[in-house]
N, CA, C and O of each residue as an XYZ file, in Angstrom:
488
protein
N      64.665    -67.950   -233.792
C      65.944    -67.232   -233.039
C      65.664    -65.833   -233.141
O      65.885    -65.197   -232.110
N      65.305    -65.301   -233.960
C      64.891    -63.669   -234.170
C      64.233    -63.195   -233.050
O      64.691    -62.322   -232.313
N      63.076    -63.801   -232.892
C      62.172    -63.182   -231.965
C      62.852    -63.565   -230.415
O      62.438    -62.909   -229.459
N      63.613    -64.342   -230.242
C      64.271    -64.315   -228.782
C      65.270    -63.218   -228.789
O      65.310    -62.547   -227.758
N      66.204    -62.857   -229.889
C      67.050    -61.561   -229.661
C      66.008    -60.378   -229.832
O      66.425    -59.382   -229.241
N      65.064    -60.216   -230.310
C      64.080    -59.012   -230.034
C      63.530    -58.976   -228.684
O      63.521    -57.919   -228.053
N      63.009    -60.207   -228.136
C      62.616    -59.999   -226.778
C      63.569    -59.921   -225.887
O      63.189    -59.228   -224.944
N      64.845    -60.391   -225.726
C      65.804    -60.126   -225.048
C      66.225    -58.837   -225.290
O      66.386    -58.291   -224.199
N      66.470    -58.120   -226.165
C      66.599    -56.575   -226.634
C      65.693    -55.767   -225.492
O      65.972    -55.185   -224.444
N      64.700    -55.980   -226.090
C      63.354    -55.552   -225.718
C      63.384    -55.123   -223.774
O      63.188    -54.080   -223.149
N      63.671    -56.295   -223.444
C      63.733    -56.735   -221.902
C      64.867    -55.630   -221.176
O      64.712    -54.913   -220.187
N      66.286    -55.830   -222.251
C      67.319    -55.109   -221.521
C      66.819    -53.311   -221.643
O      67.169    -52.528   -220.760
N      66.204    -52.975   -222.526
C      65.980    -51.635   -222.750
C      64.954    -51.232   -221.869
O      65.063    -50.105   -221.387
N      64.064    -51.865   -221.587
C      63.187    -51.351   -220.772
C      63.176    -51.763   -219.301
O      62.294    -51.320   -218.565
N      64.295    -52.750   -218.754
C      64.723    -52.596   -217.412
C      65.565    -51.453   -217.480
O      65.288    -50.666   -216.574
N      66.364    -51.121   -218.116
C      67.128    -49.875   -218.210
C      66.441    -48.784   -217.506
O      66.721    -48.166   -216.479
N      65.376    -48.707   -218.413
C      64.651    -47.146   -218.242
C      63.898    -47.299   -216.714
O      63.938    -46.403   -215.871
N      63.153    -48.708   -216.508
C      62.669    -48.852   -215.174
C      63.827    -48.384   -214.164
O      63.551    -47.465   -213.392
N      64.741    -48.794   -214.134
C      66.080    -48.580   -213.098
C      66.789    -47.263   -213.028
O      67.578    -46.913   -212.151
N      66.428    -46.635   -213.993
C      67.027    -45.401   -214.243
C      66.728    -44.155   -212.700
O      65.664    -43.996   -212.101
N      67.953    -43.520   -212.453
C      67.817    -42.497   -211.528
C      67.517    -41.193   -212.098
O      67.900    -40.717   -213.167
N      66.700    -40.655   -211.121
C      66.757    -39.270   -211.633
C      68.091    -38.197   -211.296
O      68.665    -38.203   -210.207
N      68.379    -37.491   -212.178
C      69.664    -36.745   -211.614
C      69.432    -35.450   -212.379
O      68.558    -35.300   -213.233
N      70.396    -34.435   -211.941
C      70.394    -33.193   -212.894
C      71.614    -32.486   -212.578
O      72.286    -32.874   -211.622
N      71.984    -31.480   -213.279
C      73.017    -30.711   -213.083
C      72.688    -29.685   -212.332
O      73.529    -28.786   -212.338
N      71.538    -29.465   -211.535
C      71.074    -28.551   -210.580
C      70.141    -29.200   -209.652
O      69.459    -30.190   -209.920
N      70.169    -28.506   -208.436
C      68.848    -29.000   -207.713
C      67.578    -28.427   -208.294
O      67.335    -27.294   -208.711
N      66.854    -29.481   -208.210
C      65.364    -29.120   -208.890
C      64.446    -29.280   -207.476
O      64.539    -30.278   -206.760
N      63.675    -28.305   -207.227
C      62.688    -28.921   -206.339
C      61.584    -28.313   -206.883
O      61.553    -27.163   -207.322
N      60.550    -29.212   -206.843
C      59.022    -29.290   -207.128
C      58.056    -29.426   -206.105
O      57.756    -30.516   -205.618
N      57.431    -28.060   -205.680
C      56.748    -28.030   -204.603
C      55.089    -27.763   -205.189
O      54.585    -26.910   -205.919
N      54.503    -29.095   -204.376
C      53.234    -29.470   -204.403
C      52.343    -29.077   -203.650
O      52.888    -28.272   -202.896
N      51.022    -29.184   -203.336
C      50.431    -28.578   -202.507
C      50.774    -29.450   -200.664
O      50.866    -28.865   -199.584
N      50.878    -30.848   -200.925
C      50.885    -31.446   -199.800
C      52.537    -32.012   -199.635
O      52.766    -32.622   -198.591
N      53.621    -31.847   -200.556
C      54.666    -32.485   -200.723
C      55.710    -31.844   -201.518
O      55.303    -31.226   -202.502
N      57.150    -31.860   -201.273
C      58.024    -31.294   -202.028
C      58.978    -32.348   -202.466
O      59.295    -33.177   -201.613
N      59.471    -32.448   -203.622
C      60.441    -33.187   -204.219
C      61.745    -32.960   -204.688
O      61.776    -32.144   -205.610
N      62.482    -33.270   -204.459
C      63.987    -32.882   -204.711
C      64.938    -33.787   -205.422
O      65.170    -34.963   -205.141
N      65.473    -33.049   -206.415
C      66.328    -33.930   -207.581
C      67.863    -33.485   -207.064
O      67.921    -32.334   -206.633
N      68.887    -34.117   -207.056
C      70.181    -33.279   -206.615
C      70.947    -33.431   -207.533
O      70.708    -34.512   -208.072
N      72.158    -32.648   -208.236
C      72.918    -32.905   -208.612
C      74.273    -34.099   -208.470
O      74.373    -34.640   -207.369
N      75.267    -34.486   -209.538
C      75.983    -35.430   -208.766
C      76.942    -34.760   -207.593
O      77.077    -33.575   -207.290
N      77.428    -35.695   -207.159
C      78.603    -35.086   -206.019
C      79.411    -34.459   -206.318
O      79.782    -33.709   -205.414
N      80.144    -34.337   -207.590
C      81.184    -33.531   -208.181
C      80.905    -32.189   -208.545
O      81.790    -31.367   -208.779
N      79.529    -31.923   -208.605
C      79.105    -30.684   -209.303
C      79.510    -29.558   -208.449
O      79.172    -29.468   -207.269
N      80.411    -28.501   -209.211
C      81.086    -27.310   -208.275
C      80.057    -26.403   -207.939
O      79.758    -26.261   -206.753
N      79.358    -25.641   -209.005
C      78.447    -24.591   -208.670
C      76.875    -24.984   -209.397
O      76.422    -24.567   -210.463
N      76.408    -25.694   -208.654
C      74.923    -26.134   -209.289
C      74.147    -24.822   -209.110
O      74.497    -23.885   -208.392
N      72.770    -24.909   -210.054
C      72.035    -24.193   -210.191
C      70.587    -24.652   -208.933
O      70.477    -25.740   -208.367
N      69.923    -23.801   -208.830
C      68.773    -24.233   -208.245
C      67.352    -23.702   -209.139
O      67.167    -22.535   -209.485
N      66.589    -24.645   -209.360
C      65.340    -24.415   -210.263
C      64.210    -24.725   -209.087
O      64.254    -25.612   -208.234
N      63.465    -23.999   -209.243
C      62.071    -24.231   -208.222
C      61.033    -24.379   -209.045
O      60.931    -23.492   -209.892
N      60.074    -25.392   -209.063
C      58.645    -25.505   -209.871
C      57.786    -25.489   -208.838
O      57.788    -26.198   -207.831
N      56.963    -24.523   -209.198
C      55.551    -24.314   -208.315
C      54.561    -25.019   -208.852
O      53.972    -24.425   -209.755
N      54.069    -26.401   -208.526
C      52.912    -26.898   -209.092
C      51.896    -26.799   -208.226
O      50.956    -27.592   -208.196
N      52.064    -25.589   -207.300
C      50.277    -25.275   -206.387
C      49.676    -24.092   -207.183
O      50.055    -23.518   -208.203
N      48.640    -23.930   -206.391
C      47.745    -22.554   -207.142
C      47.898    -21.434   -206.564
O      47.253    -20.426   -206.854
N      48.651    -21.495   -205.806
C      49.227    -19.914   -205.490
C      50.767    -19.785   -205.229
O      51.602    -20.684   -205.324
N      50.968    -18.458   -204.875
C      52.467    -18.382   -205.056
C      53.198    -18.717   -204.013
O      52.698    -18.773   -202.889
N      54.723    -19.033   -204.295
C      55.462    -19.466   -203.016
C      56.705    -18.150   -202.954
O      57.222    -17.523   -203.878
N      56.883    -18.071   -201.634
C      57.613    -17.125   -201.266
C      58.606    -18.100   -200.382
O      58.157    -18.840   -199.506
N      60.172    -18.006   -200.748
C      61.134    -18.479   -200.060
C      62.035    -18.166   -199.885
O      62.105    -17.172   -200.606
N      63.100    -18.279   -199.313
C      64.549    -18.087   -199.045
C      65.527    -18.983   -199.192
O      65.153    -20.156   -199.179
N      66.864    -18.746   -199.351
C      67.690    -19.768   -199.781
C      68.802    -19.260   -198.568
O      69.141    -18.078   -198.628
N      69.392    -20.127   -197.449
C      70.352    -20.251   -196.494
C      71.633    -20.967   -196.742
O      71.653    -22.030   -197.363
N      72.522    -20.495   -196.345
C      74.061    -21.223   -196.041
C      74.338    -21.241   -194.678
O      74.486    -20.183   -194.066
N      74.421    -22.260   -194.167
C      74.892    -22.476   -193.057
C      74.202    -21.832   -191.603
O      74.747    -21.345   -190.613
N      72.774    -22.056   -191.938
C      71.844    -21.657   -190.955
C      71.993    -20.151   -190.753
O      71.379    -19.658   -189.807
N      72.702    -19.402   -191.495
C      73.122    -17.716   -191.093
C      72.851    -16.831   -192.050
O      72.115    -15.846   -192.017
N      73.653    -17.361   -193.093
C      73.646    -16.677   -194.385
C      72.952    -16.379   -195.565
O      73.256    -16.994   -196.587
N      71.977    -15.445   -195.587
C      70.760    -15.543   -196.546
C      71.408    -15.406   -197.837
O      72.326    -14.588   -197.897
N      71.103    -16.046   -198.865
C      71.644    -16.270   -200.212
C      70.882    -15.138   -200.860
O      71.311    -14.201   -201.533
N      69.556    -15.469   -200.469
C      68.692    -14.880   -201.777
C      67.358    -15.063   -201.269
O      67.146    -15.806   -200.311
N      66.430    -14.414   -201.870
C      64.709    -14.611   -201.482
C      64.191    -15.002   -202.909
O      64.876    -14.461   -203.777
N      63.124    -15.828   -203.431
C      62.315    -16.204   -204.327
C      60.885    -15.775   -203.968
O      60.389    -15.762   -202.841
N      60.284    -15.411   -205.188
C      58.858    -15.528   -205.186
C      58.414    -16.207   -206.614
O      58.887    -15.859   -207.696
N      57.619    -17.032   -206.470
C      57.814    -18.022   -207.758
C      55.895    -18.111   -207.767
O      55.238    -18.625   -206.861
N      55.382    -17.542   -208.880
C      54.241    -17.579   -209.337
C      53.358    -18.842   -209.312
O      54.013    -19.856   -209.554
N      52.333    -19.008   -209.133
C      51.694    -20.280   -209.312
C      51.975    -21.045   -210.968
O      51.966    -20.374   -212.000
N      52.194    -22.418   -210.937
C      52.557    -23.066   -212.177
C      53.539    -22.615   -212.843
O      53.581    -22.802   -214.059
N      54.442    -21.989   -212.240
C      55.796    -21.463   -213.134
C      57.016    -21.741   -212.393
O      56.948    -21.957   -211.183
N      57.923    -21.751   -212.898
C      59.416    -21.916   -212.484
C      60.406    -20.644   -212.342
O      60.326    -19.521   -212.839
N      61.215    -21.132   -211.620
C      62.180    -19.999   -211.225
C      63.802    -20.445   -210.934
O      64.047    -21.305   -210.087
N      64.600    -19.957   -211.508
C      66.183    -20.371   -211.216
C      67.154    -19.600   -210.636
O      67.078    -18.372   -210.593
N      68.310    -20.413   -210.063
C      69.075    -18.970   -209.408
C      70.653    -19.703   -209.318
O      70.620    -20.899   -209.030
N      71.877    -19.162   -209.513
C      72.792    -20.066   -209.365
C      73.420    -20.177   -208.092
O      73.580    -19.120   -207.482
N      73.807    -21.230   -207.565
C      74.286    -21.095   -205.930
C      75.875    -21.232   -206.018
O      76.426    -21.699   -207.015
N      76.505    -20.821   -204.986
C      78.003    -21.223   -204.684
C      77.835    -22.304   -203.790
O      77.014    -22.377   -202.876
N      78.753    -23.208   -204.157
C      78.500    -24.406   -203.349
C      80.172    -24.842   -202.999
O      81.032    -24.672   -203.863
N      80.466    -25.338   -201.828
C      81.657    -25.705   -201.116
C      81.505    -26.818   -200.268
O      80.722    -26.776   -199.320
N      82.294    -27.967   -200.567
C      82.129    -28.826   -199.110
C      82.047    -28.197   -197.847
O      82.653    -27.198   -197.458
N      81.193    -28.928   -197.232
C      80.819    -28.375   -195.788
C      79.783    -27.132   -195.606
O      79.422    -26.624   -194.545
N      79.454    -26.827   -196.758
C      78.393    -25.657   -196.770
C      76.964    -26.369   -196.480
O      76.866    -27.471   -197.018
N      76.056    -26.026   -195.875
C      74.446    -26.348   -195.551
C      73.982    -25.319   -195.992
O      73.963    -24.179   -195.527
N      73.340    -26.023   -197.541
C      72.161    -25.066   -197.999
C      70.812    -25.602   -197.729
O      70.653    -26.811   -197.561
N      69.838    -24.767   -197.678
C      68.587    -24.941   -197.302
C      67.888    -23.936   -197.836
O      68.176    -22.740   -197.785
N      66.636    -24.613   -198.534
C      65.556    -23.661   -199.234
C      64.594    -23.872   -198.182
O      64.249    -24.979   -197.767
N      64.114    -22.587   -197.708
C      63.165    -22.453   -196.833
C      61.657    -21.740   -197.431
O      61.571    -20.596   -197.877
N      60.755    -22.530   -197.336
C      59.674    -21.824   -198.010
C      58.951    -21.091   -196.687
O      58.738    -21.693   -195.634
N      58.620    -19.720   -196.919
C      58.301    -19.004   -196.034
C      56.461    -19.150   -196.194
O      55.749    -19.575   -195.284
N      56.056    -18.787   -197.271
C      54.562    -18.828   -197.464
C      54.258    -19.401   -198.878
O      54.764    -18.918   -199.892
N      53.408    -20.451   -198.888
C      52.960    -21.232   -197.272
C      53.960    -21.656   -197.031
O      54.876    -21.926   -197.807
N      53.880    -21.824   -195.348
C      55.196    -22.476   -194.768
C      55.341    -23.899   -194.721
O      54.546    -24.561   -194.054
N      56.286    -24.448   -195.370
C      56.492    -25.812   -195.464
C      57.583    -26.003   -194.677
O      58.108    -25.024   -194.147
N      58.207    -27.589   -194.434
C      59.380    -27.703   -193.877
C      60.555    -27.376   -194.736
O      60.468    -27.395   -195.964
N      61.739    -27.052   -194.049
C      62.956    -26.548   -194.914
C      63.672    -27.670   -195.363
O      63.897    -28.632   -194.629
N      64.084    -27.586   -196.664
C      64.309    -28.513   -197.528
C      66.057    -28.449   -197.658
O      66.646    -27.581   -198.302
N      66.678    -29.481   -196.958
C      68.030    -29.304   -197.111
C      68.834    -30.041   -198.554
O      68.814    -31.225   -198.891
N      69.448    -28.996   -199.155
C      69.920    -29.576   -200.248
C      71.160    -30.315   -200.330
O      72.195    -29.705   -200.062
N      71.234    -31.874   -200.751
C      72.321    -32.714   -200.673
C      72.806    -33.026   -201.748
O      72.109    -33.646   -202.551
N      74.143    -32.676   -202.057
C      74.679    -33.266   -203.463
C      74.625    -34.696   -203.289
O      74.704    -35.229   -202.182
N      74.497    -35.290   -204.322
C      74.844    -36.527   -204.754
C      73.711    -37.698   -203.956
O      73.968    -38.847   -203.600
N      72.580    -37.040   -203.854
C      71.730    -37.876   -202.998
C      70.648    -38.279   -204.409
O      70.669    -37.603   -205.437
N      69.778    -39.434   -204.229
C      68.902    -39.688   -205.027
C      67.881    -39.021   -204.814
O      67.886    -38.328   -203.796
N      66.608    -39.005   -205.744
C      65.693    -37.825   -205.883
C      65.046    -38.365   -204.327
O      64.986    -39.535   -203.951
N      64.616    -37.200   -203.609
C      63.721    -37.603   -202.358
C      62.504    -36.899   -202.241
O      62.385    -36.063   -203.137
N      61.487    -36.948   -201.390
C      60.278    -36.303   -201.171
C      60.405    -35.766   -199.808
O      60.877    -36.589   -199.024
N      60.096    -34.534   -199.264
C      59.638    -34.467   -197.995
C      58.158    -33.918   -197.669
O      57.591    -32.943   -198.161
N      57.755    -34.711   -196.821
C      56.195    -34.190   -196.804
C      56.114    -32.975   -195.679
O      57.048    -32.873   -194.883
N      55.239    -32.253   -195.628
C      55.254    -30.858   -194.730
C      54.680    -31.373   -193.418
O      54.036    -32.382   -193.130
N      55.193    -30.203   -192.635
C      54.831    -30.394   -191.061
C      53.806    -30.157   -191.024
O      53.259    -29.270   -191.679
N      53.229    -30.988   -190.146
C      51.920    -30.735   -189.524
C      51.442    -30.388   -188.556
O      50.216    -30.320   -188.463
């Protein structure tokens, strides 16, 4: 009887870990050599931060834009380092992280979305 309970408990715990979703209080962008991974905060988050992790061997230069016209700032992230900033977010804002050097595809920042990956433009 005990082993059945222990095995059931272990099954439930492992299933919860396997089905867990990645979430954060900030947008977390991880830049790799050939792809970009984004973890977004919950939909109700008012002013999320932005954390950019550079997992490449070279520096990354980027800018953050709102509504395709207003530049919120520029970033330079050294290789194998992280950088963070605070964002002002309101419903209806179109936030984008735009890697300039090396040139990658624009990253649209969407609240409440599951973790997603973006391949680079070819």
